[in-house]
C-alpha positions as CSV (number, residue, x, y, z in Angstrom):
1,M,-208.7,64.4,-95.8
2,K,-208.7,68.0,-94.7
3,K,-205.9,69.3,-92.4
4,V,-207.0,70.6,-89.0
5,A,-205.8,73.9,-87.6
6,F,-206.1,74.9,-83.9
7,I,-206.3,78.7,-83.5
8,T,-206.1,80.1,-80.0
9,G,-208.0,83.3,-79.5
10,G,-209.6,82.5,-82.8
11,S,-213.1,83.9,-82.3
12,R,-212.3,87.6,-82.7
13,G,-209.8,90.1,-84.0
14,I,-206.6,88.8,-85.6
15,G,-207.5,85.2,-84.7
16,L,-210.8,85.4,-86.6
17,G,-209.0,86.9,-89.6
18,I,-206.7,83.9,-89.5
19,A,-209.5,81.4,-89.1
20,Q,-211.4,82.9,-92.0
21,H,-208.5,82.5,-94.4
22,L,-207.7,79.0,-93.3
23,A,-211.3,78.0,-93.7
24,Q,-211.3,79.5,-97.2
25,N,-208.1,77.5,-98.0
26,G,-209.5,74.1,-97.1
27,F,-208.7,73.7,-93.4
28,N,-211.0,72.3,-90.7
29,L,-210.8,74.4,-87.5
30,A,-210.7,74.1,-83.8
31,I,-211.3,77.6,-82.4
32,N,-210.3,78.6,-78.9
33,G,-211.7,81.4,-76.9
34,M,-212.6,82.5,-73.4
35,R,-216.3,83.3,-74.1
36,D,-219.2,80.8,-73.7
37,E,-219.9,78.9,-76.9
38,E,-223.4,80.4,-77.1
39,T,-221.9,83.9,-77.5
40,V,-219.8,82.8,-80.5
41,T,-222.3,80.8,-82.5
42,E,-222.5,83.4,-85.2
43,V,-218.7,83.3,-85.6
44,L,-218.7,79.5,-85.8
45,S,-221.6,79.5,-88.3
46,F,-219.7,82.0,-90.5
47,L,-216.6,79.8,-90.6
48,S,-218.8,76.8,-91.4
49,I,-220.3,78.6,-94.3
50,L,-216.8,79.1,-95.7
51,G,-216.5,75.3,-95.8
52,A,-214.8,74.3,-92.6
53,E,-215.9,71.8,-90.0
54,V,-215.5,73.8,-86.8
55,I,-215.4,73.0,-83.2
56,Y,-215.1,75.4,-80.3
57,C,-212.6,74.8,-77.5
58,Q,-213.4,77.2,-74.6
59,G,-210.7,77.7,-72.1
60,D,-207.9,79.8,-70.8
61,I,-204.5,78.8,-72.3
62,A,-202.9,79.9,-69.0
63,S,-204.5,76.9,-67.4
64,K,-202.8,73.5,-67.7
65,E,-206.1,71.7,-67.2
66,A,-207.8,73.8,-69.9
67,R,-205.0,73.2,-72.3
68,T,-205.2,69.4,-71.7
69,A,-209.0,69.4,-72.1
70,M,-208.9,71.4,-75.4
71,L,-206.3,69.1,-77.0
72,Q,-208.3,66.1,-75.9
73,K,-211.4,67.5,-77.5
74,I,-209.6,68.0,-80.8
75,K,-208.2,64.5,-80.6
76,N,-211.6,63.0,-79.9
77,H,-213.4,65.0,-82.7
78,F,-210.8,65.1,-85.5
79,G,-208.2,62.6,-84.4
80,R,-205.4,64.8,-85.8
81,L,-203.9,68.2,-85.6
82,D,-201.8,69.6,-88.4
83,V,-201.4,73.3,-87.6
84,L,-201.2,75.2,-84.3
85,V,-201.6,78.9,-84.5
86,N,-200.7,80.5,-81.2
87,N,-202.6,83.7,-81.3
88,A,-204.3,84.2,-77.9
89,G,-202.9,87.0,-75.9
90,V,-203.8,89.7,-73.4
91,A,-202.7,93.3,-72.9
92,P,-202.1,94.9,-69.5
93,K,-205.4,95.9,-67.9
94,E,-203.8,99.3,-67.3
95,R,-200.9,100.8,-69.2
96,N,-198.4,101.9,-66.6
97,D,-194.8,103.3,-66.8
98,I,-192.3,100.4,-66.1
99,L,-191.2,102.4,-63.1
100,L,-194.7,101.9,-61.6
101,A,-196.1,98.7,-63.1
102,S,-197.1,96.0,-60.7
103,E,-196.0,92.4,-60.4
104,E,-199.6,91.4,-60.6
105,S,-199.9,92.9,-64.1
106,F,-196.6,91.2,-65.1
107,D,-197.9,87.8,-63.9
108,Y,-201.3,88.3,-65.6
109,V,-199.8,89.1,-69.0
110,L,-196.9,86.6,-68.9
111,S,-199.0,83.7,-67.7
112,T,-201.2,83.9,-70.8
113,N,-198.9,85.3,-73.5
114,L,-195.8,83.4,-72.7
115,K,-196.2,80.6,-70.2
116,G,-199.5,79.4,-71.5
117,T,-198.3,79.6,-75.1
118,Y,-195.0,77.8,-74.3
119,F,-196.6,74.8,-72.7
120,L,-199.4,74.5,-75.2
121,T,-196.7,74.5,-77.9
122,Q,-194.9,71.8,-75.9
123,A,-198.0,69.6,-75.8
124,V,-198.8,70.1,-79.4
125,A,-195.2,69.4,-80.5
126,N,-195.2,66.1,-78.7
127,W,-198.5,65.2,-80.4
128,M,-197.2,66.2,-83.8
129,I,-194.1,64.0,-83.2
130,E,-196.4,61.1,-82.5
131,Q,-198.3,61.7,-85.7
132,K,-195.1,62.0,-87.7
133,K,-193.8,58.7,-86.3
134,S,-197.0,56.9,-87.1
135,N,-197.4,58.6,-90.5
136,G,-194.3,59.6,-92.4
137,D,-196.4,61.8,-94.7
138,F,-197.6,63.9,-91.8
139,D,-197.0,67.6,-92.7
140,G,-197.6,69.9,-89.8
141,C,-196.3,73.2,-88.5
142,I,-196.5,75.7,-85.6
143,I,-197.1,79.4,-86.2
144,T,-196.9,81.9,-83.3
145,I,-198.4,85.4,-83.6
146,S,-196.3,87.7,-81.6
147,S,-195.9,91.4,-82.3
148,I,-193.5,94.1,-83.3
149,S,-193.4,94.7,-79.6
150,A,-190.9,91.9,-79.4
151,T,-188.3,94.5,-80.4
152,V,-190.1,97.9,-80.4
153,A,-190.0,99.2,-76.8
154,S,-193.2,100.7,-75.3
155,V,-192.3,101.8,-71.8
156,N,-195.9,102.0,-70.7
157,R,-196.6,98.3,-71.3
158,G,-193.3,96.6,-70.6
159,E,-194.8,93.3,-69.5
160,Y,-196.5,93.0,-73.0
161,C,-193.2,93.7,-74.8
162,V,-191.3,91.1,-72.6
163,S,-194.0,88.5,-73.3
164,K,-193.7,89.0,-77.0
165,A,-189.9,89.0,-77.0
166,G,-190.1,85.7,-75.1
167,L,-192.2,84.2,-77.9
168,G,-189.5,85.1,-80.3
169,M,-187.0,82.9,-78.5
170,M,-189.7,80.2,-78.0
171,T,-190.1,80.0,-81.8
172,Q,-186.4,79.5,-82.3
173,L,-186.2,76.9,-79.5
174,F,-189.0,74.8,-80.9
175,A,-187.8,75.2,-84.5
176,A,-184.4,73.9,-83.4
177,R,-185.9,71.0,-81.4
178,L,-188.4,69.9,-84.1
179,G,-186.0,70.1,-87.0
180,E,-185.2,66.4,-86.9
181,F,-188.9,65.7,-87.3
182,N,-189.3,68.1,-90.2
183,I,-192.0,70.1,-88.3
184,P,-191.3,73.8,-89.1
185,V,-192.0,76.5,-86.6
186,Y,-192.6,80.1,-87.5
187,E,-193.3,83.5,-86.0
188,V,-195.5,86.3,-87.4
189,R,-195.1,89.8,-86.0
190,P,-198.1,92.1,-86.7
191,G,-197.7,95.8,-86.5
192,V,-200.6,98.2,-85.7
193,I,-203.7,96.2,-86.4
194,K,-207.2,97.5,-86.1
195,T,-209.0,95.2,-83.6
196,D,-210.9,95.5,-80.4
197,M,-207.5,95.4,-78.5
198,T,-206.5,98.6,-80.2
199,S,-209.9,100.3,-80.1
200,G,-208.9,102.4,-77.1
201,V,-205.9,103.9,-78.9
202,T,-207.5,104.5,-82.3
203,E,-207.1,108.3,-82.2
204,K,-203.4,108.0,-81.2
205,Y,-202.5,105.6,-84.0
206,D,-204.7,107.5,-86.6
207,K,-202.4,110.5,-86.0
208,L,-199.2,108.5,-85.9
209,I,-200.0,106.7,-89.2
210,A,-201.0,110.0,-90.8
211,D,-197.6,111.4,-89.7
212,G,-195.7,108.6,-91.3
213,L,-195.4,105.9,-88.6
214,T,-195.7,103.2,-91.3
215,V,-194.3,103.1,-94.9
216,Q,-197.7,101.9,-96.1
217,N,-200.0,104.7,-94.9
218,R,-202.8,102.7,-93.3
219,W,-203.7,100.5,-90.4
220,G,-203.2,96.8,-90.7
221,F,-206.3,94.6,-90.6
222,P,-206.9,91.0,-89.4
223,E,-207.1,89.9,-93.0
224,D,-203.5,91.0,-93.6
225,I,-202.4,88.5,-90.9
226,G,-204.8,85.9,-92.1
227,K,-203.4,85.9,-95.6
228,A,-199.8,85.5,-94.3
229,V,-200.7,82.7,-91.9
230,S,-202.6,80.9,-94.6
231,A,-199.7,81.0,-97.0
232,I,-197.4,79.6,-94.3
233,A,-199.9,76.9,-93.1
234,K,-200.4,75.7,-96.7
235,G,-196.7,74.9,-96.9
236,G,-195.5,77.9,-98.9
237,F,-192.3,78.3,-96.8
238,P,-191.0,74.7,-96.3
239,Y,-187.3,75.7,-95.9
240,S,-187.8,78.7,-93.5
241,T,-188.2,77.2,-90.1
242,G,-187.5,79.6,-87.2
243,Q,-188.1,82.6,-89.4
244,V,-190.0,85.8,-88.5
245,F,-192.5,87.2,-90.9
246,M,-193.1,91.0,-90.4
247,I,-196.6,92.1,-91.2
248,D,-196.3,95.7,-90.2
249,G,-196.6,97.9,-93.2
250,G,-193.0,98.8,-93.0
251,L,-193.2,100.2,-89.5
252,T,-190.0,98.6,-88.4
253,I,-187.9,99.8,-91.4
254,A,-185.2,102.0,-90.0
255,R,-185.5,105.4,-91.8
256,L,-183.7,108.7,-91.7
């Protein structure tokens, strides 16, 4: 029986890149997004053509009610969940110096990127423990997509950096707690990835990359993240719980 992966923010950008590679590697999919299902039918059809059975779970992960409803839909349809990919996230609506940024912006970013992800992970972890107790062969994992912004400071979007740093600790916490159940937890930190979220700063990063920002002289693409997540989800790193996978083209290598 095929494993089931739940990908938050899976209908576009990095999330879609992940969904594509998981579909190609034999997973059935539950895709979360904020848009109405009618607007993502092409995406769902594309993933189905790749061989996956796909359901769409519309909802805001910042909402407790939405999180509960999405997991219930997965339970009703598939009856199982093997892989959680925490990918959904938002950027500040406006980039502002941390000396000027508002509490409203902080709350907006943290409620989705950190709080929503934290409590979705909690709920899924408990469901995975139930599955493990009822089936000793259950082989699940949790993968959180954070960012190099967990450690690379951007003073014009501090709330985003804080949210991603929090996800780093969240990964360690759940890895430590779920160790007794042999449910590994991982973190993937993308670098500069070409998606709709970075479309507004394309010119800036084109120049920075040309000037040597990254060791590998190109943008990252959603497929780069998809390949990494697929390797992890397939069980390629069974003895690496709590670890961080840097997918950043060498951006974070300290160089003189």
